PQR file of N, CA, C, O and H, with PARSE charges and radii, in Angstrom:
ATOM      1  N   MET A   1       0.799  -1.340  -0.018 -0.4000 1.5000
ATOM      2  CA  MET A   1       0.110   0.075   0.021 -0.0000 2.0000
ATOM      3  C   MET A   1       0.876   1.374  -0.180  0.5500 1.7000
ATOM      4  O   MET A   1       2.099   1.265  -0.099 -0.5500 1.4000
ATOM      5  N   GLN A   2       0.409   2.515  -0.413 -0.4000 1.5000
ATOM      6  CA  GLN A   2       1.131   3.520  -0.604 -0.0000 2.0000
ATOM      7  C   GLN A   2       0.455   4.793   0.285  0.5500 1.7000
ATOM      8  O   GLN A   2      -0.555   5.403  -0.066 -0.5500 1.4000
ATOM      9  H   GLN A   2      -0.585   2.603  -0.479  0.4000 1.0000
ATOM     10  N   LEU A   3       1.276   5.074   1.578 -0.4000 1.5000
ATOM     11  CA  LEU A   3       0.742   5.935   2.437 -0.0000 2.0000
ATOM     12  C   LEU A   3       1.123   7.034   1.903  0.5500 1.7000
ATOM     13  O   LEU A   3       2.219   7.045   1.343 -0.5500 1.4000
ATOM     14  H   LEU A   3       2.097   4.579   1.863  0.4000 1.0000
ATOM     15  N   LYS A   4       0.290   8.267   1.944 -0.4000 1.5000
ATOM     16  CA  LYS A   4       0.426   9.809   1.360 -0.0000 2.0000
ATOM     17  C   LYS A   4       0.907  10.513   2.660  0.5500 1.7000
ATOM     18  O   LYS A   4       0.372  10.168   3.713 -0.5500 1.4000
ATOM     19  H   LYS A   4      -0.600   8.258   2.398  0.4000 1.0000
ATOM     20  N   HIS A   5       1.860  11.460   2.679 -0.4000 1.5000
ATOM     21  CA  HIS A   5       2.447  12.303   3.909 -0.0000 2.0000
ATOM     22  C   HIS A   5       2.668  13.559   3.221  0.5500 1.7000
ATOM     23  O   HIS A   5       3.247  13.874   2.181 -0.5500 1.4000
ATOM     24  H   HIS A   5       2.295  11.740   1.823  0.4000 1.0000
ATOM     25  N   PHE A   6       1.958  14.247   4.224 -0.4000 1.5000
ATOM     26  CA  PHE A   6       2.413  15.948   3.885 -0.0000 2.0000
ATOM     27  C   PHE A   6       2.895  16.486   5.379  0.5500 1.7000
ATOM     28  O   PHE A   6       2.391  16.059   6.417 -0.5500 1.4000
ATOM     29  H   PHE A   6       1.488  13.991   5.068  0.4000 1.0000
ATOM     30  N   GLU A   7       3.897  17.438   5.339 -0.4000 1.5000
ATOM     31  CA  GLU A   7       4.588  17.755   6.382 -0.0000 2.0000
ATOM     32  C   GLU A   7       4.863  18.990   6.666  0.5500 1.7000
ATOM     33  O   GLU A   7       6.047  19.071   6.339 -0.5500 1.4000
ATOM     34  H   GLU A   7       4.307  17.785   4.495  0.4000 1.0000
ATOM     35  N   CYS A   8       4.519  20.101   7.097 -0.4000 1.5000
ATOM     36  CA  CYS A   8       5.227  21.503   7.529 -0.0000 2.0000
ATOM     37  C   CYS A   8       6.855  21.312   7.826  0.5500 1.7000
ATOM     38  O   CYS A   8       7.412  20.218   7.911 -0.5500 1.4000
ATOM     39  H   CYS A   8       3.558  20.036   7.363  0.4000 1.0000
ATOM     40  N   ASP A   9       7.410  22.434   7.947 -0.4000 1.5000
ATOM     41  CA  ASP A   9       8.777  22.511   8.589 -0.0000 2.0000
ATOM     42  C   ASP A   9       8.793  22.522  10.217  0.5500 1.7000
ATOM     43  O   ASP A   9       7.848  23.092  10.764 -0.5500 1.4000
ATOM     44  H   ASP A   9       6.957  23.323   7.878  0.4000 1.0000
ATOM     45  N   THR A  10       9.710  21.985  10.955 -0.4000 1.5000
ATOM     46  CA  THR A  10       9.759  21.915  12.233 -0.0000 2.0000
ATOM     47  C   THR A  10       9.418  23.162  13.040  0.5500 1.7000
ATOM     48  O   THR A  10       8.988  22.960  14.176 -0.5500 1.4000
ATOM     49  H   THR A  10      10.477  21.522  10.511  0.4000 1.0000
ATOM     50  N   VAL A  11       9.530  24.273  12.672 -0.4000 1.5000
ATOM     51  CA  VAL A  11       8.517  25.234  13.299 -0.0000 2.0000
ATOM     52  C   VAL A  11       7.249  25.121  13.390  0.5500 1.7000
ATOM     53  O   VAL A  11       6.807  25.356  14.514 -0.5500 1.4000
ATOM     54  H   VAL A  11       9.878  24.437  11.749  0.4000 1.0000
ATOM     55  N   CYS A  12       6.270  24.754  12.354 -0.4000 1.5000
ATOM     56  CA  CYS A  12       4.950  24.565  12.563 -0.0000 2.0000
ATOM     57  C   CYS A  12       4.503  23.643  12.654  0.5500 1.7000
ATOM     58  O   CYS A  12       3.277  23.622  12.758 -0.5500 1.4000
ATOM     59  H   CYS A  12       6.629  24.563  11.440  0.4000 1.0000
ATOM     60  N   GLY A  13       5.187  22.498  12.664 -0.4000 1.5000
ATOM     61  CA  GLY A  13       5.127  21.084  13.200 -0.0000 2.0000
ATOM     62  C   GLY A  13       3.778  20.422  12.679  0.5500 1.7000
ATOM     63  O   GLY A  13       3.414  19.429  13.309 -0.5500 1.4000
ATOM     64  H   GLY A  13       6.184  22.515  12.580  0.4000 1.0000
ATOM     65  N   PHE A  14       2.999  20.832  11.625 -0.4000 1.5000
ATOM     66  CA  PHE A  14       1.864  20.092  11.053 -0.0000 2.0000
ATOM     67  C   PHE A  14       2.312  18.815  10.389  0.5500 1.7000
ATOM     68  O   PHE A  14       3.405  18.895   9.828 -0.5500 1.4000
ATOM     69  H   PHE A  14       3.295  21.638  11.113  0.4000 1.0000
ATOM     70  N   MET A  15       1.759  17.779  10.343 -0.4000 1.5000
ATOM     71  CA  MET A  15       1.710  16.747   9.328 -0.0000 2.0000
ATOM     72  C   MET A  15       0.388  16.055   9.502  0.5500 1.7000
ATOM     73  O   MET A  15      -0.324  16.017  10.506 -0.5500 1.4000
ATOM     74  H   MET A  15       0.872  17.714  10.800  0.4000 1.0000
ATOM     75  N   VAL A  16       0.213  15.534   8.360 -0.4000 1.5000
ATOM     76  CA  VAL A  16      -0.946  14.580   7.850 -0.0000 2.0000
ATOM     77  C   VAL A  16      -0.534  13.527   7.324  0.5500 1.7000
ATOM     78  O   VAL A  16       0.461  13.701   6.620 -0.5500 1.4000
ATOM     79  H   VAL A  16       0.792  15.565   7.545  0.4000 1.0000
ATOM     80  N   GLN A  17      -1.030  12.156   7.406 -0.4000 1.5000
ATOM     81  CA  GLN A  17      -0.988  11.193   6.479 -0.0000 2.0000
ATOM     82  C   GLN A  17      -2.073  10.290   6.356  0.5500 1.7000
ATOM     83  O   GLN A  17      -2.828   9.900   7.247 -0.5500 1.4000
ATOM     84  H   GLN A  17      -1.839  12.015   7.977  0.4000 1.0000
ATOM     85  N   GLY A  18      -2.062   9.922   4.810 -0.4000 1.5000
ATOM     86  CA  GLY A  18      -3.340   8.735   5.029 -0.0000 2.0000
ATOM     87  C   GLY A  18      -3.049   7.968   3.715  0.5500 1.7000
ATOM     88  O   GLY A  18      -1.937   7.938   3.187 -0.5500 1.4000
ATOM     89  H   GLY A  18      -1.448  10.239   4.087  0.4000 1.0000
ATOM     90  N   TYR A  19      -4.034   7.421   3.292 -0.4000 1.5000
ATOM     91  CA  TYR A  19      -4.108   6.623   1.801 -0.0000 2.0000
ATOM     92  C   TYR A  19      -4.672   7.102   0.891  0.5500 1.7000
ATOM     93  O   TYR A  19      -4.450   6.616  -0.218 -0.5500 1.4000
ATOM     94  H   TYR A  19      -4.937   7.446   3.721  0.4000 1.0000
ATOM     95  N   ASP A  20      -5.517   8.120   1.004 -0.4000 1.5000
ATOM     96  CA  ASP A  20      -6.429   9.077   0.190 -0.0000 2.0000
ATOM     97  C   ASP A  20      -5.708  10.201  -0.130  0.5500 1.7000
ATOM     98  O   ASP A  20      -5.683  11.166   0.634 -0.5500 1.4000
ATOM     99  H   ASP A  20      -5.697   8.515   1.905  0.4000 1.0000
ATOM    100  N   ARG A  21      -4.893  10.176  -1.572 -0.4000 1.5000
ATOM    101  CA  ARG A  21      -4.135  11.661  -1.750 -0.0000 2.0000
ATOM    102  C   ARG A  21      -5.255  12.757  -1.904  0.5500 1.7000
ATOM    103  O   ARG A  21      -4.997  13.903  -1.538 -0.5500 1.4000
ATOM    104  H   ARG A  21      -4.913   9.392  -2.193  0.4000 1.0000
ATOM    105  N   ASP A  22      -6.398  12.473  -2.393 -0.4000 1.5000
ATOM    106  CA  ASP A  22      -7.145  13.683  -2.518 -0.0000 2.0000
ATOM    107  C   ASP A  22      -7.592  14.094  -1.114  0.5500 1.7000
ATOM    108  O   ASP A  22      -7.752  15.311  -1.023 -0.5500 1.4000
ATOM    109  H   ASP A  22      -6.607  11.541  -2.690  0.4000 1.0000
ATOM    110  N   GLU A  23      -7.838  13.396   0.017 -0.4000 1.5000
ATOM    111  CA  GLU A  23      -8.265  13.736   1.052 -0.0000 2.0000
ATOM    112  C   GLU A  23      -6.890  14.630   1.951  0.5500 1.7000
ATOM    113  O   GLU A  23      -6.926  15.599   2.710 -0.5500 1.4000
ATOM    114  H   GLU A  23      -7.708  12.407  -0.057  0.4000 1.0000
ATOM    115  N   ILE A  24      -5.980  13.953   1.546 -0.4000 1.5000
ATOM    116  CA  ILE A  24      -4.641  14.532   2.505 -0.0000 2.0000
ATOM    117  C   ILE A  24      -4.207  15.693   1.704  0.5500 1.7000
ATOM    118  O   ILE A  24      -3.479  16.444   2.351 -0.5500 1.4000
ATOM    119  H   ILE A  24      -5.951  13.166   0.930  0.4000 1.0000
ATOM    120  N   TYR A  25      -4.506  16.185   0.108 -0.4000 1.5000
ATOM    121  CA  TYR A  25      -4.095  17.272  -0.566 -0.0000 2.0000
ATOM    122  C   TYR A  25      -5.244  18.397   0.107  0.5500 1.7000
ATOM    123  O   TYR A  25      -4.997  19.579   0.346 -0.5500 1.4000
ATOM    124  H   TYR A  25      -5.098  15.575  -0.418  0.4000 1.0000
ATOM    125  N   LYS A  26      -6.529  17.711   0.335 -0.4000 1.5000
ATOM    126  CA  LYS A  26      -7.516  18.852   0.887 -0.0000 2.0000
ATOM    127  C   LYS A  26      -7.204  19.500   2.276  0.5500 1.7000
ATOM    128  O   LYS A  26      -7.439  20.655   2.632 -0.5500 1.4000
ATOM    129  H   LYS A  26      -6.730  16.751   0.140  0.4000 1.0000
ATOM    130  N   ILE A  27      -6.495  18.264   3.125 -0.4000 1.5000
ATOM    131  CA  ILE A  27      -6.318  18.808   4.500 -0.0000 2.0000
ATOM    132  C   ILE A  27      -4.975  19.713   4.376  0.5500 1.7000
ATOM    133  O   ILE A  27      -4.806  20.513   5.296 -0.5500 1.4000
ATOM    134  H   ILE A  27      -6.304  17.326   2.836  0.4000 1.0000
ATOM    135  N   ALA A  28      -4.083  19.681   3.432 -0.4000 1.5000
ATOM    136  CA  ALA A  28      -2.938  20.052   3.702 -0.0000 2.0000
ATOM    137  C   ALA A  28      -3.191  21.677   3.226  0.5500 1.7000
ATOM    138  O   ALA A  28      -2.821  22.627   3.917 -0.5500 1.4000
ATOM    139  H   ALA A  28      -4.220  19.031   2.684  0.4000 1.0000
ATOM    140  N   THR A  29      -3.876  21.808   1.944 -0.4000 1.5000
ATOM    141  CA  THR A  29      -4.055  23.062   1.017 -0.0000 2.0000
ATOM    142  C   THR A  29      -5.003  23.914   2.383  0.5500 1.7000
ATOM    143  O   THR A  29      -4.663  25.077   2.604 -0.5500 1.4000
ATOM    144  H   THR A  29      -4.177  21.036   1.383  0.4000 1.0000
ATOM    145  N   ASP A  30      -5.820  23.489   2.998 -0.4000 1.5000
ATOM    146  CA  ASP A  30      -6.602  24.039   3.894 -0.0000 2.0000
ATOM    147  C   ASP A  30      -5.691  24.672   5.165  0.5500 1.7000
ATOM    148  O   ASP A  30      -6.002  25.673   5.809 -0.5500 1.4000
ATOM    149  H   ASP A  30      -6.097  22.545   2.819  0.4000 1.0000
ATOM    150  N   HIS A  31      -4.720  24.002   5.329 -0.4000 1.5000
ATOM    151  CA  HIS A  31      -3.750  24.247   6.466 -0.0000 2.0000
ATOM    152  C   HIS A  31      -2.980  25.116   6.119  0.5500 1.7000
ATOM    153  O   HIS A  31      -2.697  25.984   6.945 -0.5500 1.4000
ATOM    154  H   HIS A  31      -4.466  23.189   4.805  0.4000 1.0000
ATOM    155  N   VAL A  32      -2.403  25.158   4.803 -0.4000 1.5000
ATOM    156  CA  VAL A  32      -1.540  26.025   4.316 -0.0000 2.0000
ATOM    157  C   VAL A  32      -2.316  27.409   4.029  0.5500 1.7000
ATOM    158  O   VAL A  32      -1.756  28.444   4.391 -0.5500 1.4000
ATOM    159  H   VAL A  32      -2.633  24.453   4.133  0.4000 1.0000
ATOM    160  N   LYS A  33      -3.414  27.476   3.479 -0.4000 1.5000
ATOM    161  CA  LYS A  33      -4.139  28.739   3.354 -0.0000 2.0000
ATOM    162  C   LYS A  33      -4.797  29.314   4.527  0.5500 1.7000
ATOM    163  O   LYS A  33      -5.412  30.374   4.416 -0.5500 1.4000
ATOM    164  H   LYS A  33      -3.869  26.635   3.184  0.4000 1.0000
ATOM    165  N   LYS A  34      -4.705  28.630   5.762 -0.4000 1.5000
ATOM    166  CA  LYS A  34      -5.192  29.138   7.143 -0.0000 2.0000
ATOM    167  C   LYS A  34      -3.797  29.526   7.942  0.5500 1.7000
ATOM    168  O   LYS A  34      -3.773  30.603   8.538 -0.5500 1.4000
ATOM    169  H   LYS A  34      -4.205  27.768   5.852  0.4000 1.0000
ATOM    170  N   SER A  35      -2.831  28.812   7.960 -0.4000 1.5000
ATOM    171  CA  SER A  35      -1.745  29.024   8.744 -0.0000 2.0000
ATOM    172  C   SER A  35      -0.528  29.544   8.239  0.5500 1.7000
ATOM    173  O   SER A  35       0.482  29.753   8.911 -0.5500 1.4000
ATOM    174  H   SER A  35      -2.851  27.937   7.475  0.4000 1.0000
ATOM    175  N   HIS A  36      -0.688  29.769   6.857 -0.4000 1.5000
ATOM    176  CA  HIS A  36       0.770  30.020   6.099 -0.0000 2.0000
ATOM    177  C   HIS A  36       0.246  31.184   4.781  0.5500 1.7000
ATOM    178  O   HIS A  36       0.863  31.249   3.718 -0.5500 1.4000
ATOM    179  H   HIS A  36      -1.508  29.598   6.311  0.4000 1.0000
ATOM    180  N   ALA A  37      -0.873  31.970   5.062 -0.4000 1.5000
ATOM    181  CA  ALA A  37      -1.290  32.686   3.956 -0.0000 2.0000
ATOM    182  C   ALA A  37      -0.307  33.679   3.384  0.5500 1.7000
ATOM    183  O   ALA A  37      -0.199  33.890   2.176 -0.5500 1.4000
ATOM    184  H   ALA A  37      -1.374  31.917   5.926  0.4000 1.0000
ATOM    185  N   SER A  38       0.363  34.242   4.272 -0.4000 1.5000
ATOM    186  CA  SER A  38       1.338  35.162   3.773 -0.0000 2.0000
ATOM    187  C   SER A  38       2.618  34.400   2.967  0.5500 1.7000
ATOM    188  O   SER A  38       3.434  35.120   2.390 -0.5500 1.4000
ATOM    189  H   SER A  38       0.275  34.070   5.253  0.4000 1.0000
ATOM    190  N   ALA A  39       2.741  33.258   2.946 -0.4000 1.5000
ATOM    191  CA  ALA A  39       4.082  32.732   2.451 -0.0000 2.0000
ATOM    192  C   ALA A  39       3.555  32.503   0.958  0.5500 1.7000
ATOM    193  O   ALA A  39       4.503  32.133   0.266 -0.5500 1.4000
ATOM    194  H   ALA A  39       2.078  32.674   3.414  0.4000 1.0000
ATOM    195  N   ASN A  40       2.475  32.587   0.289 -0.4000 1.5000
ATOM    196  CA  ASN A  40       2.298  32.878  -1.194 -0.0000 2.0000
ATOM    197  C   ASN A  40       2.523  31.314  -1.799  0.5500 1.7000
ATOM    198  O   ASN A  40       2.994  31.138  -2.922 -0.5500 1.4000
ATOM    199  H   ASN A  40       1.704  32.888   0.850  0.4000 1.0000
ATOM    200  N   ILE A  41       2.117  30.176  -0.890 -0.4000 1.5000
ATOM    201  CA  ILE A  41       2.368  28.684  -1.407 -0.0000 2.0000
ATOM    202  C   ILE A  41       1.062  28.454  -2.088  0.5500 1.7000
ATOM    203  O   ILE A  41      -0.062  28.594  -1.607 -0.5500 1.4000
ATOM    204  H   ILE A  41       1.735  30.318   0.023  0.4000 1.0000
ATOM    205  N   THR A  42       1.365  28.118  -3.160 -0.4000 1.5000
ATOM    206  CA  THR A  42       0.215  27.640  -4.459 -0.0000 2.0000
ATOM    207  C   THR A  42       0.119  26.304  -3.905  0.5500 1.7000
ATOM    208  O   THR A  42       0.845  25.622  -3.181 -0.5500 1.4000
ATOM    209  H   THR A  42       2.279  28.004  -3.551  0.4000 1.0000
ATOM    210  N   ASP A  43      -1.506  26.074  -4.724 -0.4000 1.5000
ATOM    211  CA  ASP A  43      -1.646  24.586  -4.605 -0.0000 2.0000
ATOM    212  C   ASP A  43      -0.678  23.744  -5.457  0.5500 1.7000
ATOM    213  O   ASP A  43      -0.727  22.592  -5.025 -0.5500 1.4000
ATOM    214  H   ASP A  43      -2.095  26.628  -5.312  0.4000 1.0000
ATOM    215  N   GLU A  44       0.078  23.830  -6.365 -0.4000 1.5000
ATOM    216  CA  GLU A  44       1.016  22.958  -7.003 -0.0000 2.0000
ATOM    217  C   GLU A  44       2.011  22.700  -5.923  0.5500 1.7000
ATOM    218  O   GLU A  44       2.307  21.551  -5.597 -0.5500 1.4000
ATOM    219  H   GLU A  44       0.117  24.765  -6.716  0.4000 1.0000
ATOM    220  N   MET A  45       2.552  23.801  -5.340 -0.4000 1.5000
ATOM    221  CA  MET A  45       3.827  23.455  -4.442 -0.0000 2.0000
ATOM    222  C   MET A  45       3.324  22.431  -3.321  0.5500 1.7000
ATOM    223  O   MET A  45       4.067  21.661  -2.714 -0.5500 1.4000
ATOM    224  H   MET A  45       2.311  24.735  -5.604  0.4000 1.0000
ATOM    225  N   VAL A  46       2.019  22.541  -3.155 -0.4000 1.5000
ATOM    226  CA  VAL A  46       1.149  21.582  -1.750 -0.0000 2.0000
ATOM    227  C   VAL A  46       1.540  20.565  -2.688  0.5500 1.7000
ATOM    228  O   VAL A  46       2.562  19.914  -2.468 -0.5500 1.4000
ATOM    229  H   VAL A  46       1.415  23.167  -3.649  0.4000 1.0000
ATOM    230  N   GLN A  47       0.784  20.341  -3.793 -0.4000 1.5000
ATOM    231  CA  GLN A  47       1.020  18.883  -4.292 -0.0000 2.0000
ATOM    232  C   GLN A  47       2.489  18.386  -4.272  0.5500 1.7000
ATOM    233  O   GLN A  47       2.682  17.331  -3.667 -0.5500 1.4000
ATOM    234  H   GLN A  47      -0.045  20.869  -3.972  0.4000 1.0000
ATOM    235  N   GLY A  48       3.323  18.867  -4.725 -0.4000 1.5000
ATOM    236  CA  GLY A  48       4.698  18.564  -4.781 -0.0000 2.0000
ATOM    237  C   GLY A  48       5.261  18.277  -3.443  0.5500 1.7000
ATOM    238  O   GLY A  48       6.300  17.629  -3.314 -0.5500 1.4000
ATOM    239  H   GLY A  48       3.166  19.724  -5.216  0.4000 1.0000
ATOM    240  N   LEU A  49       4.576  18.757  -2.430 -0.4000 1.5000
ATOM    241  CA  LEU A  49       5.200  18.581  -0.692 -0.0000 2.0000
ATOM    242  C   LEU A  49       4.779  17.073  -0.269  0.5500 1.7000
ATOM    243  O   LEU A  49       5.514  16.452   0.499 -0.5500 1.4000
ATOM    244  H   LEU A  49       3.732  19.283  -2.535  0.4000 1.0000
ATOM    245  N   ILE A  50       3.439  16.412  -0.838 -0.4000 1.5000
ATOM    246  CA  ILE A  50       3.020  15.513  -0.769 -0.0000 2.0000
ATOM    247  C   ILE A  50       3.829  14.426  -0.979  0.5500 1.7000
ATOM    248  O   ILE A  50       4.245  14.471  -2.137 -0.5500 1.4000
ATOM    249  H   ILE A  50       2.841  16.916  -1.462  0.4000 1.0000
ATOM    250  N   THR A  51       4.260  13.426  -0.359 -0.4000 1.5000
ATOM    251  CA  THR A  51       5.192  12.306  -0.645 -0.0000 2.0000
ATOM    252  C   THR A  51       4.515  10.888  -0.633  0.5500 1.7000
ATOM    253  O   THR A  51       3.352  10.805  -0.239 -0.5500 1.4000
ATOM    254  H   THR A  51       3.922  13.390   0.581  0.4000 1.0000
ATOM    255  N   THR A  52       5.128   9.879  -1.008 -0.4000 1.5000
ATOM    256  CA  THR A  52       4.670   8.615  -0.923 -0.0000 2.0000
ATOM    257  C   THR A  52       5.243   7.531   0.048  0.5500 1.7000
ATOM    258  O   THR A  52       6.440   7.425  -0.222 -0.5500 1.4000
ATOM    259  H   THR A  52       6.073   9.946  -1.329  0.4000 1.0000
ATOM    260  N   ILE A  53       4.959   6.825   0.891 -0.4000 1.5000
ATOM    261  CA  ILE A  53       5.429   5.989   1.764 -0.0000 2.0000
ATOM    262  C   ILE A  53       5.206   4.571   1.359  0.5500 1.7000
ATOM    263  O   ILE A  53       4.047   4.187   1.516 -0.5500 1.4000
ATOM    264  H   ILE A  53       3.987   6.912   1.110  0.4000 1.0000
ATOM    265  N   GLU A  54       6.021   3.739   0.891 -0.4000 1.5000
ATOM    266  CA  GLU A  54       5.556   2.232   0.403 -0.0000 2.0000
ATOM    267  C   GLU A  54       5.432   1.595   2.090  0.5500 1.7000
ATOM    268  O   GLU A  54       6.320   1.867   2.897 -0.5500 1.4000
ATOM    269  H   GLU A  54       6.962   4.051   0.763  0.4000 1.0000
ATOM    270  N   THR A  55       4.435   0.881   2.415 -0.4000 1.5000
ATOM    271  CA  THR A  55       4.093   0.411   3.419 -0.0000 2.0000
ATOM    272  C   THR A  55       3.971  -1.344   3.146  0.5500 1.7000
ATOM    273  O   THR A  55       4.010  -1.895   2.046 -0.5500 1.4000
ATOM    274  H   THR A  55       3.713   0.660   1.759  0.4000 1.0000
ATOM    275  N   GLU A  56       3.837  -1.906   4.290 -0.4000 1.5000
ATOM    276  CA  GLU A  56       3.560  -3.538   3.865 -0.0000 2.0000
ATOM    277  C   GLU A  56       2.154  -3.815   3.359  0.5500 1.7000
ATOM    278  O   GLU A  56       1.302  -3.021   3.759 -0.5500 1.4000
ATOM    279  H   GLU A  56       3.805  -1.458   5.184  0.4000 1.0000
ATOM    280  N   PRO A  57       1.862  -4.526   2.775 -0.5600 1.5000
ATOM    281  CA  PRO A  57       0.694  -4.893   2.796  0.2800 2.0000
ATOM    282  C   PRO A  57       0.072  -5.751   3.731  0.5500 1.7000
ATOM    283  O   PRO A  57       0.711  -6.689   4.207 -0.5500 1.4000
ATOM    284  N   GLU A  58      -1.436  -5.473   4.137 -0.4000 1.5000
ATOM    285  CA  GLU A  58      -1.910  -6.177   5.308 -0.0000 2.0000
ATOM    286  C   GLU A  58      -2.114  -7.646   5.011  0.5500 1.7000
ATOM    287  O   GLU A  58      -2.832  -8.135   4.139 -0.5500 1.4000
ATOM    288  H   GLU A  58      -1.954  -4.711   3.750  0.4000 1.0000
ATOM    289  N   SER A  59      -1.228  -8.353   6.037 -0.4000 1.5000
ATOM    290  CA  SER A  59      -1.623  -9.686   5.776 -0.0000 2.0000
ATOM    291  C   SER A  59      -3.227 -10.403   6.462  0.5500 1.7000
ATOM    292  O   SER A  59      -3.814 -10.055   7.486 -0.5500 1.4000
ATOM    293  H   SER A  59      -0.644  -7.956   6.745  0.4000 1.0000
ATOM    294  N   LYS A  60      -3.521 -11.236   5.698 -0.4000 1.5000
ATOM    295  CA  LYS A  60      -4.968 -11.580   5.797 -0.0000 2.0000
ATOM    296  C   LYS A  60      -5.106 -13.150   6.563  0.5500 1.7000
ATOM    297  O   LYS A  60      -6.215 -13.647   6.755 -0.5500 1.4000
ATOM    298  H   LYS A  60      -3.044 -11.519   4.866  0.4000 1.0000
TER
END
């Protein structure tokens, strides 16, 4: 499975992760717009900051 991960810098400390990229993107963009509005971070920049972490498949 592929875990999606978004993390701000250590000063902010915000982090979100999950398996639904669209949900992670929405949460991350909402955070950036509310907490970092003066930084002029675009939606495309947020997309670029979402990383993928390979996880072990669940055993059945």
